[in-house]
Each structure stands twice: as C-alpha cells, then as structure tokens.
N, C-alpha and C positions, 0 to 999 in steps of 0.2 A: 061699380063703375069704376073705370083705372086712376090708378097712384092713388088707390086709396088702401087700406090697412085695418087687418080686420081690426133710498138713503144709506146706498154705503157708503163704505169708507173711499177714497179714492187712491189706489196705489201708486206710488211714484215708480214708473218703469227710467230711468235713463235713458239718454241716448248714446246707442254705441260709439266707441272712438271709431275715427277714422280707419282702418284697417280690418273692423272689428264685424263689419255689416254680417258675416257671414258664421260666426260665433256666437249668432243671438240666441239659438237656441243651446246654449252652455246651463251646468248647474246652475250659475248665479241667475241664471235668468227663470227660472222655474217659479212660477208661483201664481197669483190669483188675478184675474182681469175685470173691468167692471164689462166690457164687449169683446167678442172675441170674434173675427170674422173669419169664416172659410171660404176662401177664392178672393188671389191677387190679379187678378183682373183690373180694368178700368174702374169698377162701380164698386169693386170691395176696396181698392185702395184711395177710391175716394171718398170711400165713407170712413177709412182708418184715419185717414186727414180733418174731415171733419169734425172727426169725434174727437180725434186727439187734440184739436185746435180749440175745444172746447171744456178741456181739462178733464176730460175723460181719458181711465184708463185700458190703453188698446191693444190687443192680440191679436195679430193675424198669421192666420197661415196657408200658404198655397203650393200643391204636391209637385209644380216642376217650377223654373223660372217664371217671374214676374211678367205678365201679360204674355207667357209665351200660346195661347191660346187664341181666344176671338180677338184679343186686343191689341195685337200685332195682324190681324189678316183683313183689317177692312178695308174699303175703299181710299181711308185718308181723308176724310171730309167733315170738317164743322158746316153741317148745312141744314136748313131748313128742311128739304127733303119737298122738291118740286111737286113731285109725282104722288106726293101723299096728298096733295091736293084735290088731285081727282076720288079720291078716297073718303072725300071731307073731313078730315083730319086737321080740321082749323085749329084747334086745342096747342096738338104735338106741333105744327109747325109753327105757328108764332113762338111757343117757350124755345124752339130750337136758335126761332131767327133771334129771337131778343138773346139768347145767350151765346152766338155767334163772335159779334162784337167784345163783348163780356171774357170771354174765352181769351179773345182775342189780344187783350190789356193786360190779360195775365199770362200770359207768355207768347209774345212777340221775339222769340226766338223757334219756337218750336211751330208755330204756327203766324200763316200768314194770308194777305188778300188774296184773291187768286179770279180770275175773270174767266167765264165759260161761255162758248158760242155754241150755241143753237140754230143746227141748218131745220129750213123747214123748206118743206113741199106741197103740193096740192093733195098726195097721196099718201101721207103720213094717218096711221090709223092708233083708236085708241087699242089699248088692252082691253080685251071684253071682260065686260062683267062691273066694274067698277061703277059706282055710284052716279058718275057725271057721265060717264059714256049712255048709262041706262035714259038718263034726262033727256040728251042728245037725241038719244034713238027716238024719244018718244015725241018729241017737240019737235023735231029737223031731222025725219024720216029719209028724207033725199040726199042729206049727209052718207047714209050709205057705212057708218061706222070710221070713218075718216075724224080726224082731229085737224080740226080748221086751223089756221092762222092769227084769227081773231083771238081764236078760244086761247090758243098757247097764250098772246098776249096778255089779253085781262087775267088768265092764274102770272103771267110775271110782274103784272103791277099789284094783284093779292101779294105775292110774292114781295115786292118793295117795299111794301107798304105795312102791312100785319105784328112785325115787329121791330117797326123805327128802325133807320139808317144813322149813325151818325160818320161811320168812319167810313163805309164801303159803299162806292157807286152804285146809280140806280142800270135799270135796263136800256139798251138803245140798239136802233136797228143800226143793222150790217148791210153791205152792200158787198159780199162775197168776192166779187167780181173786180173791186176796187182796194182790198184791203190785203195785208199779208196770210191774216187767216184763212181766206179762201185758198192759196195757191196752193194748199197741201187737196184739197178737195175735189171730188168731180166736178168737169163745167155746168151741169146737171143744176148745181146747188148754187142760187145766184141770190136767194135772203137768208138772212141768218137773224136771231136776236141775240144778244151780249146782255149775262147778267153776272151777278158777286156771290160768291160765297169764297170759304176760305177752307185753307190747306192744316193739315194736324199733322205730327210726324207720332202714330199711333202709341207707339208703343217707348218712345221716349215719355209720351204721357205722364202714363201708366209708374214709369219708374222715380220720375219726379214729384207724382203723389207720393210715393212710397218712401221717398227722400223726407218730405217737407213735415208726412206722419210721424217720420224717425224720430227727425230734430222737435219735434214737440212731444216726444215720449213714450210714441209708440211701438211696441216690438214686434218685427217683419220679419218672418221665418220662410224664403222659399224652401224648396224642395225637404217641405216639410209634409205630412200625408196626414188626417184627421181621420185614426183610424175610428171616433169612434165619440159620439157625444151625448150623455146619459143625462134626462135631469134626477138631480139628488137635494131634495128638499125641495129650498127656492133658489137652487145654483146648478149649472151647468158643468158634469164631471167629463172632462175631453183627454182623450188619448192624443196624443201624438207621436210621429213615429220621424224619421229621417234617418239619414244613411249610419248611424254609427249605436242611435239606442231609440227608444220607446221611453215615455213618461208622459206622465198626466198634471194638467195645469185646471184652477175651477176660472168659471164667469158668470156673473147676473146676467146676462143677455145672450145669446147666440145670434150672429145672422148668418144665415146664409146665400152667399153671395157667387154660387158655384157656377153660376153661367151656365154653359151644355149640361153641367153634373147637379144642376140644382135637384132635380128629380130626382136623382143617385145619392143626394145627399138626406133628401127626407126621407127614403125609403131604407136607403142601405145604414147609413153613420147615423141618423137620429131614429130611426126607426119608426117612424110613425107615416101616417095616411095622410095625405092633402088631395082634395079636388080639383084643385088648381095644377092646369099641367103646362110643361114646355114645350113649345115646336122647334124640333129642331130646320134649321133651313140653310143649307149650305151655299155658302159666296165664293164664287173662284175667280181666279185675275189670273192675265198673262202679261208678261215685261218683256218687251220687245225694244230691237234699233229704235233711235229716236225716227218719231214720223213727220216730225214737222220741226223748224227753228226757231221758234216763237214759244215766249210763257206763259200761253193762255191754253186754255181747254176744251177739252170737247161735250158736250150733252148729242147721244145722239139717239134717234128711233128708230126703232125696226119695225122688219112688216111686219113684225107679229103685237106691235105696242108696245111692248119690252121696251128701258132704255139702257144705254151703259157708256161709260164716261171713259173717254181718252185725254190722260193727263200727262204734263212732262215729267218725268223722271229723276232722281237722283242725276242730275244735270246731263246722262245721256243716254237716256232712257223713255220709251212713253208706258207708261202703266192703261192698262187695258182691262175694265171688270166694269159689270160683275152679272154672274148668274143666279138663281133664286132655285133651288132645287130642296125639296125634304130630302133631309137626312136620316140613315134608319137609325142611331142612337150614337150617345155620348163615346162608348167606345173606338166605333169607329172610327181611326184616322180622317180627316178631311183630307181629299185631294184632287185636286182639276185633272178632270178625267180626259182622256183623249177627245169624248163628245164637247164635254161642257168648250176646252180649248179654239176648239174647231167653230164652235158657234160664237166664241167670239172673234175668231177669226175673219170668220164671213160675213161676219155683222159689220165690223169695221171695215170690209174691204166693198161692204154697197158706201161707202162715203169716201175713202181716199183714192188718190190717183194710181200707187201703188198700191196693188194687192197685195194681203199678208199669205203667210204660209207658214206651216209648223214649223220650217227652218229659221225664222224670224224670231220664233219663239225663245227667248232666255233664260227665264228663269218663267214660274209658275208656283204660285198659291192659292187654298182652301182654308177657308175657316168656316165656324160650326156659329149661326146669330140664335140663340137662344131665346126666342120669341115667347110671347104670353100666347099658349094657344086661345086664341078668338072663336073656333070655327071656322073659319074662314077658308073658300073652296080650294083657293092657289097659296102655293109658300108666297107667291109675290105680295098677295091680298093681306095677307097676315099683319095685324097690328105692329108696328113700330115701337107702340108707346111701355109704359111699364107697368107694372102692376105689384105692390108689396101689400103681402097678407102678414100679420100678426098670428101665431099658432100662443096663446096666453094660458093653454092647460096646464100652470105649473111655469116654472120657468122660460120668463117667453123666450120664444122663438120668431125674429124676422126672415120671410122668404122674399127672394127677390126675383122678378120673371120680366124675362122680355128689357127694353132698353136700349139706347142708343148712343153713340161717341158723345153726342153732341151734346145731348141733354145728362150726360155722369155727373153735373155737378150737382144739376137740380134732384137728382135722385137720390141725391147724398143728400142732401137736404129736406128732403121726403123720407127718408131714410129715421133724419136726427129726428124728426118731428114726433115720429111713431117712439124711435127710443127714449129720447126724452120723459115721455110719461111713464114708462117704464124704471128708467134707473133716476129719475126727479130730476134731473139734470136742466138749466134754465137759463143756460147762456144762449144767446141769439144767434141767429145766422151770422156768417163773418166771411165765409170767402168770396163774395163776392168782387172782381177783382183785385183778388191777394195776391201776387206775383208767386208762381210757381220759382223754384230754385233757377236763377240763372235769369229771372223773365223780367227784372225791376230794373228797363230801360223805357221807353216810349214806342208806340206802336212804330211810328217814322223816323225809328231813332237808328234803325238795323246798319244802315250804311256806317252811322257813326261810330257805332260798335264795330264794324271791320276796318274802319280807318283808325280807331283807336289802337285796335291790336295791330296793325302792318305799324303805326309808328312808335310803339313800345318794343317789338318784338321784330327786329329789321331781319332776322332770315324767314320769317315766313314769308309768303307769296301770298295773292289776293286768294286763290282757289282756298290753300290752306287756312288762311284766318277765315275764310267766308263757313267754310265748314264747322270750322272749331266755336266760331259764333250761332250758327244756323243750332247744335247740336250742346253743347251748352252756356249759350247765352254771358252775360259776366261773370260767368265760375268760368270761361275759360280763361281768364287772370288766375285763378285759384290754379289751374291745372299746370299753368303754363310757369308761373312763379317766375323767380329774377333770373329765369335762364338767357344768358348774353349769345346765345348761339345751337344750334339744332342738336348738337351732339352732346348738351347739357341734359336732354329729354331723355337720354338713354337709349337701347337698341332702337333702328328702325327695322319696321317691319315692311316696308313697300305703302305706295297708295298714304304716307305724309303721316303714318300710323305708328307712334312713337311708346316706347316703353314707358314714359308718364304718362302716357294717354290711358293705357292700357291699369296702370297702376290706379290711378285715378276711377277707373272703371272696376277694380276688384274693391275699392276701400269705399267708395261711395254710390256704388250701381249693383251691388250683391252680381258682378259676374263671376261665375265659376268654371266657364268652358267657353273656346272660342265663337262657337254658335250663340250664345248671348250676346259677344258683344260683336261679333261681325254680324248677326243677323235680328238684332231686337234692337240693341241701343245704339248700333247704326244698321245700313245698309249695304254697307263696303265688302260684303261678300259677294256682290255682285261683280266686282272688278278683282278680289284678291284672286290670287291663282292655289292649287292644291298645296302648292311648297310653303306659301304665306301663309294658308291659312293652318295649317298644321305647325309652324313657327307660333302662331298667335296662342293655338289651342297651347301646347308646350309652355309658352312663359306664362300663358293665368295657370295651369296648375301648376307647376312648379312654384311660382310665387307663393301661391294658398297651403300647398304644403309646407315653405321653406317655412312660412310667415314672413318671407322679406322681398322686398320690391325693391325690385332695381334702379329705380330714380332717384327714391328718397334716397340709399347708398352711396349715390355717386356724386 
C-alpha cells in the first residue's frame, strides 16, 4: 500500500550566524549526525525542519541550489487535485485538501487563497482510461466519452467537503456573460463553476523550510554533492564534495530525498538495489503577457480530456501549464519543447478570445516530477501519492518516492514516524500550523502587514511594500531595519531591488548567484534587463568573495 515503509547521542550543531550560511561546510562543521538527508528540495528540507524541531541532529546536502530542480518548477498551487478524483484517489485528495488550510495558516505571506473558474460545455470529454470514465462508459454509454456538467459539479461537491473548509469559500455557479471572469473568454462559453484552491511560492517554500531547519540546529549544505554513502557497522560513512574540498561525515540514518535522482542515489551513491522505481514525468509551463485583468485563475478542459491552468502571475503575466510527458532520465535537463509550448498555446486559444502565438511567450520552464512507478499506462495517470521504503539491512536508509508539493509536510511527518523507530526519538508531531519564517501573522492580516510597512517606511510605495511582504512576511521589517530613506538600503539595481535585500538573501537564504535570487528566491528575472541581472550577480559574487555586504557597512 502507499505511504508505507518497509539511542545514539544527540550531537549539537549551532545555528550559522548571519552571513555564514554559505560556509556551513567549513572545517568546524565536520562531524557526525543522527540523520543525514540527500536532497534539498521541498521534501528534503521539510524533513530536515521536522527532524531538527524534534531535537535530532541533521545534516542536509543538495548538489545544486536549494529547490533548484522540481521544487521550483511546479504549477505553484496548494491544491487537493480535482482531477485525481477521476482516478478515485480519495485518500490523497482528502489529505491534500486538509493540508491546504493548514499550510495557508503557517505561511500567509507566500500562500494565499485563489478562485478558479472552470468553464463547461456540452462536448467536454474525459481523459481516456480513468476509473470514472470507465464507470460512466459502462452505465451511461450514450454520453460517448463526454464529461457532463452534473458530474463535474458532483466532483466539486466532494472537493468542497472531503477535507473541510474554514477559510476558503465553496463552489458556486457562474454566468460567464454576466461576470468579469467571462470577458476574456470566447462567447460560446456561457457557464462555469468557480471553486477555491491556494497559490504557493514554491521555491520560497523550500528555502523557508531550510531556514527554519537551520534555526533549530540543522546543517544545510547547498552546492554539496554526496559522492558516496556506505554502511560502516551501524552507521553511514558519507563522502561529501563541494567546490573547494572533499570530506566525510557519519550518520546513524540516511534519507534519500533525491527526487528525480532518487534512483541514481540508490544505485550509484549507496550502491544497493531496489525493486521500487521512480517514474520521471516532465511538466512544462509557459509564461505570457497578461491575458486578463482580474485575479481569478482558469481551470481549462481540453479536447483530449486533459486539463491545464491559466493563472495570474507576478503582477504582469499569465502562467499556463502543465504538460505530462514521460522524461528519459534525471541526467537530461528538462526543457519546455516547442511542441509542448504549441500544445499549451493551442489549448489556451480554444478558450480565450485573443489567440496566442509563440510570440506571446516571455518565458518557459520545465520540471521533472519524480513519481512512484505504479505501472500506470500514461504519465498523466501515474499516482501523485508518495511511498516511503526503509532498507534496514544494516544502518537504515529511508527512500522517498513520489509526492506532491501540497503534501510535503505530511510526507515529512510520515518519514519521521519511520525515522523515530530507528533513532529512538519520542518527540511527537509539531509542525501543524507552526509558522514558517515571516509567516507569524493571520491569514486575513496581509493587507494590515502592507499598511504597517508603508507607515513605518515612508519611502516605500504600495507595490514595493506588497512585494516585500509577499516574499518576506514579517521578516521584511528585519530586512529594512532602521532605514529612514531608500538610499540607506545601499545600491539600487532596478525594480525595487536593493543591496539590503541582496544582503538578506546572501546571509539568510544561501544565495550565491544572480540566478539564485532572480529565478528562485524571487521571479524578478522576468522584469530585469541583462545589464541589471549582471550587476546583481556581480554584487552577490563580490560580497561572497570579500565577506562584506554593502548595506551592513553603510
């Protein structure tokens, strides 16, 4: 079944001081850990946070930047997965629906409620081969593969009630010819249903989990490759390598949270065999000019039975995705191909009055989902549930397969249940509703937070204050400090980016390059020029080389 898994001293690791996060692999930090995690995506960082909060000494190595792979290339939603109901994945959907509001409360700066408009027409079709489509075909053959509106409404009723709702409003019917959400759509779309899910800034979710883990004693090591991990008696001997050195640490237990590389970790790093496999599924997205001037998103059904989203993105754009295609291997970088881009363009153009062309694409990105290989016939049908397997033939190894961003916290709790069996840790679950850094304010308190920033820092305008509040929450006050004027924030790099913000990213968020900041800690790469991006990258690299940060020295 899914989500199953087949008294050492607690070593203290002090929290790196501001400005030293990028030095955590120095000589003074070499040592032993209770738990060592391979992989700095959302699952790895989520487990590191949970474990550190239980008093377990944790080391984590990520071969690239934190969240640089799958965890920064999602559709950026905390959602139950409406379409998974057609696969009868009720447990997965219910767990994710319950988690939506739990996570929203813990991070109201990087997650917020969003309404989705689902246009319906009589000729909407099922994706072939889903359990529900087979049931309907058997008992209602006259529908001939069509997905009727009443069935969609039934699914939305379940979606509203499976997980319970305290914050998010329920489903309602919409007259598209009478409401603003219908204005950008073709006139043939007359009716829609509107339901709730949540947005999440995916790559910030990763780094905030890493920050919280570090504040609780975890040693976080980005850009550090795990060369090998071998059992040595009752411990793991782990060889690490970064840009300047190679060294070894020991751990009582090892966690493989390698995502797309989980199979490679098992085979090449650990050198064992596993009957469980990862199915790599590529999901591609395109970002276009803004296609509509309201804040609601669209859930669009295609003629092939698949669905895509069209979501307002970063103030000035629309995010469209995703595709579902099998990906050959983790070593092949995922790229949104022209064929995938054309598929998304053609799909969206079936709905919007103004047809899209490739010229409208401003950015495209692609990520590989490391799904558990359950033998499904298509990439779309492969389960999004997670599977945990413990290899305890010696020092224990926990392998993680699959999962989705919405259930990362529950995955971490399930992992800790297995880890506790081997490490003897008796501390209970604690992360439910516990705010991530900057998230210590009410869900309904975001506007008040922006107002407070504007009142305290008179040089901010509302768009600037809003962006800082969205990225940093209450930590925006720490970032801005005692500044009385914008020139006290150091150099300005355009688009409200200051030396003070870059200093914060360097000292608190493991930023080492311009791309780290522009494409993962933020998405300001969408608006910066080549020259601005180069200046930001140069500032970051010089700061790391000299150990000096401008705003702190001013």
